[in-house]
C-alpha positions, 0 to 999 in steps of 0.5 A, a space after each residue: 868346089 874349087 876342083 870342079 871349077 878347075 876341071 870345068 875350066 880345063 874342059 872348056 879350054 880343051 873341049 871348045 877348040 876340039 868341037 870347033 875343029 870336029 863338029 861331027 863329034 857332037 853326034 855322040 852328045 845325046 848318048 853321053 847325056 843319057 849315060 850322064 843322067 843315069 850316073 847322076 841318078 844312081 849317085 842320088 839314089 846312092 846305088 853307084 856300084 849296082 847294075 841297073 839290071 838287078 837294081 830292084 833286087 834286095 840284098 
């Protein structure tokens, strides 16, 4: 848990001024939200190293 807190704090310190100075960068946020959700879903299913295209194939 402590590394997550430190990483989140560092991200806020660096990311907040960046977003204030460059609000146009937020147009990429929906794409990153989708990719992040897919990554979390893969981690939840314990298939982090599989490609989603052949996730249905049994090996």
